[in-house]
C-alpha positions, -999 to +999 in steps of 0.1 A: +384+370+283+356+368+257+321+380+256+297+377+229+262+391+231+229+378+220+221+407+200+186+398+187+174+390+222+191+422+237+176+444+212+139+439+224+148+443+258+169+473+254+140+490+235+115+480+263+138+492+290+145+526+274+108+533+268+101+526+304+130+545+319+159+532+337+168+541+373+193+532+398+203+541+432+229+570+438+244+554+469+279+566+462+294+599+453+317+604+423+347+600+445+333+569+460+341+549+427+370+530+422+388+510+395+391+473+392+402+451+364+421+422+353+459+417+349+469+393+321+496+367+328+509+376+294+515+413+303+523+412+340+549+438+340+531+465+324+495+456+342+510+452+376+531+487+369+499+506+357+479+493+386+504+503+413+513+537+399+476+544+402+469+526+433+448+556+444+423+549+419+421+510+424+401+489+451+411+457+437+426+437+408+424+402+394+455+388+380+447+362+353+467+333+372+445+303+373+427+280+350+405+251+359+412+220+339+399+183+340+420+162+365+404+129+371+424+123+401+406+150+421+375+143+438+361+174+421+374+162+387+389+195+384+423+208+390+434+245+394+462+251+371+488+280+374+493+301+342+530+310+333+537+346+342+555+367+316+573+387+344+577+384+382+564+360+407+531+355+424+545+362+459+564+395+446+535+408+427+510+400+455+531+419+480+537+447+459+499+454+451+488+448+486+515+471+500+499+498+477+465+491+491+451+470+465+433+438+470+441+411+449+414+386+440+432+362+413+409+350+385+400+314+377+390+307+343+370+277+330+395+255+307+373+224+311+354+211+282+319+223+274+294+212+300+322+197+323+320+225+350+282+225+350+283+188+357+309+194+385+286+221+400+256+198+399+272+170+416+272+177+453+304+159+467+321+172+434+309+208+442+319+206+479+354+194+470+359+223+443+351+246+470+376+234+494+402+236+467+394+272+458+392+282+496+426+265+502+439+283+472+430+318+486+439+310+523+473+291+517+486+320+494+473+353+513+449+364+486+419+388+496+396+364+478+388+351+445+373+360+411+354+332+389+352+338+353+336+308+340+322+315+305+317+281+291+281+282+305+272+310+281+295+304+250+299+266+247+273+246+269+241+256+251+213+276+261+191+245+266+214+236+293+207+268+314+177+255+333+196+229+349+228+249+353+214+279+370+205+264+402+238+245+406+256+275+397+238+296+426+241+265+450+278+264+444+284+303+450+262+302+480+285+272+494+317+291+482+309+324+496+301+307+529+334+289+531+354+322+519+336+345+544+342+324+571+380+334+570+372+371+558+380+365+521+360+380+492+342+363+464+339+381+429+322+367+397+329+380+362+298+375+339+283+385+307+253+408+308+216+403+319+187+424+308+162+409+330+157+378+353+150+359+320+168+376+294+206+381+282+226+355+299+202+347+326+219+314+337+241+337+356+216+344+381+224+379+392+194+384+417+202+349+434+237+355+435+236+390+450+232+381+487+263+359+483+288+376+465+310+407+470+316+418+435+295+416+404+319+424+375+297+427+342+317+421+313+297+450+291+318+445+259+322+427+229+289+441+218+302+439+182+320+407+177+315+393+141+305+425+123+319+462+125+305+482+156+315+495+188+333+471+213+316+485+243+282+491+228+262+524+225+259+542+262+222+535+260+230+499+260+252+503+290+225+520+310+201+494+303+227+466+314+233+488+345+196+493+351+190+459+356+222+452+375+213+476+403+176+462+405+190+428+410+221+434+432+232+463+456+249+491+436+277+488+459+286+456+447+283+460+408+312+468+387+308+479+349+334+460+327+350+484+303+372+474+273+407+491+264+410+470+231+394+476+195+388+456+166+392+460+127+370+442+103+370+436+066+335+449+053+338+444+017+364+430-009+371+432-045+392+414-072+405+382-076+422+361-050+401+375-022+393+348+005+358+339+012+360+352+049+383+376+066+392+375+104+391+406+123+421+421+140+424+430+178+445+461+192+451+474+224+441+510+228+478+516+239+489+504+204+470+530+182+481+563+173+447+583+166+450+605+136+425+630+121+409+602+101+395+586+134+362+601+143+342+598+173+309+582+174+289+599+199+265+570+209+293+550+221+322+575+225+345+553+207+367+561+177+362+547+142+377+547+109+369+533+075+397+526+049+408+504+021+441+484+016+454+457-007+449+423+008+473+410-019+483+417-054+448+414-067+425+418-040+415+452-023+394+453+010+375+478+027+381+479+065+363+494+094+380+499+127+366+506+162+384+514+191+379+529+227+402+555+240+407+575+273+376+596+264+355+566+259+365+552+293+358+584+308+322+586+293+315+551+309+330+560+342+303+590+342+276+567+333+287+544+361+283+575+382+248+580+374+240+546+389+262+549+419+279+517+412+311+506+429+333+516+398+347+503+366+364+469+360+389+472+332+397+446+304+428+446+303+449+469+329+482+481+310+462+482+277+448+515+281+460+550+267+485+566+291+462+598+294+433+576+309+444+579+343+446+615+348+411+619+333+396+596+357+415+610+387+404+645+376+367+633+375+368+614+408+384+645+426+357+666+415+341+683+445+301+678+445+283+705+425+269+731+453+230+729+452+211+760+449+190+772+478+161+749+484+128+759+470+101+739+492+070+725+479+044+734+503+030+702+520-006+713+507+007+708+473+021+672+477-003+649+457-025+624+477-010+590+490-009+563+466+004+529+480+023+513+452+007+478+444+025+449+458+048+471+479+047+465+517+035+499+528+004+510+546-004+531+576-009+567+583+004+594+561+034+615+573+035+651+558+067+658+540+082+690+525+103+681+492+131+703+475+142+693+438+179+703+445+194+694+412+179+679+381+206+674+354+200+654+319+195+622+338+207+625+376+181+640+401+189+648+437+161+652+460+161+667+494+132+669+519+122+667+555+093+646+571+070+662+598+069+631+617+094+619+642+108+586+642+111+582+602+143+568+595+143+555+558+133+569+525+127+545+494+119+551+459+100+529+439+101+526+401+071+506+383+089+481+360+071+455+341+039+462+360+057+458+395+072+483+419+107+475+426+132+496+448+156+518+429+170+540+458+171+543+494+185+568+523+183+573+558+172+604+576+187+624+599+175+630+634+155+658+625+138+637+596+158+653+569+170+633+537+187+631+506+183+608+475+199+606+444+191+584+414+188+587+376+156+598+358+155+598+320+128+621+307+119+656+313+091+656+340+092+646+374+063+640+399+066+631+434+042+615+458+044+611+494+041+577+505+028+562+540+049+548+571+053+512+581+072+512+613+104+536+610+101+534+570+090+561+547+082+554+513+081+579+482+070+569+447+086+587+422+069+586+385+082+600+354 
């Protein structure tokens, strides 16, 4: 699984989103998050064992079992080929995982030539035939669903094809989801990041896919690919990725892809006999012993070191390595908590540091921080109602008492109570690019009380009581 990022395009988007502030829902508690991840076919023993041994943390996994290849005899012109496993059999591994409460959604990768898969999805009869093949694969083998890892659109087809590929991809996903859901099966997609509806790898159409898919796994890694830097990127970038993701799709469907591998680049060379270019080295976190020469970079929480070595008898090179470790994964888990998403998706399960699981388990089992005694904001001090432009709200004001229960560095918990009876929902909007977008929602109790959690960059908080539309109550939160 490979992800390369369009760094220049992303930089401008990241800066703009950070300046505006990134918000998300806080729909799930810390202990509601789960692990997901991919089990490589060349590491089946270790990856399966790790997942089963930590089944209390896992929701599902995707073994890398299948690859789409050109097969002209098929109506779809695509055959689903089985990868050779390094250990075990598919039925035995499936049984072991499912018996431990872990859903199995095998991955299908796209091994077809550039633009072939896009052409298949754009041709109705081929697309429908391919949907039938995937559905049969899932149902005939007792899988819980399927995961699609189609990366050729992003990295091989060329961006000029995206305008045509995007609607074909969305139509395919809608058709496949309908087919799988008819038999109670799940659909997951593994995709590179988007930063808005029209930036990042926008061909994957998060917003349009959201109503159809069950899991959106964002491959938020390979931030540094051809030059030395953090593999999973700065945590500010991760927040930007998730900020858009939870705007485009329900947070409960979103998984943050997290890396457990690193790279070692040649940054300079001197002497005779040095080649013009050097290939980077890739290592799994489990293969590295972190000595004192490794320092932690706070922005990414990854470890890095720079050193020199002899390339040959006459050439000396300077190398810089970057490597995530258990603390990196924990830091990304905490960022995921801020956004209330479903959990982390690890590439690859079985290549992490052994201490990672206890760190995550400890974090997941932490009890909620007790809230201080609420200090009510009198109704008389609530600012006047301001209806958000383009937001579907109008009607009479419902008085509300609001308590700021907990405000950390980025997370905010708000509790309150509406005076009017029958108000059943609370919605928080954030103005993004001139439009108000929903960023958090909660239901009220029979007595009109509510609790909403979300992220709030910045140090100031202003609340405005909104107005009712039927049984819905809107709160606008401004920075």
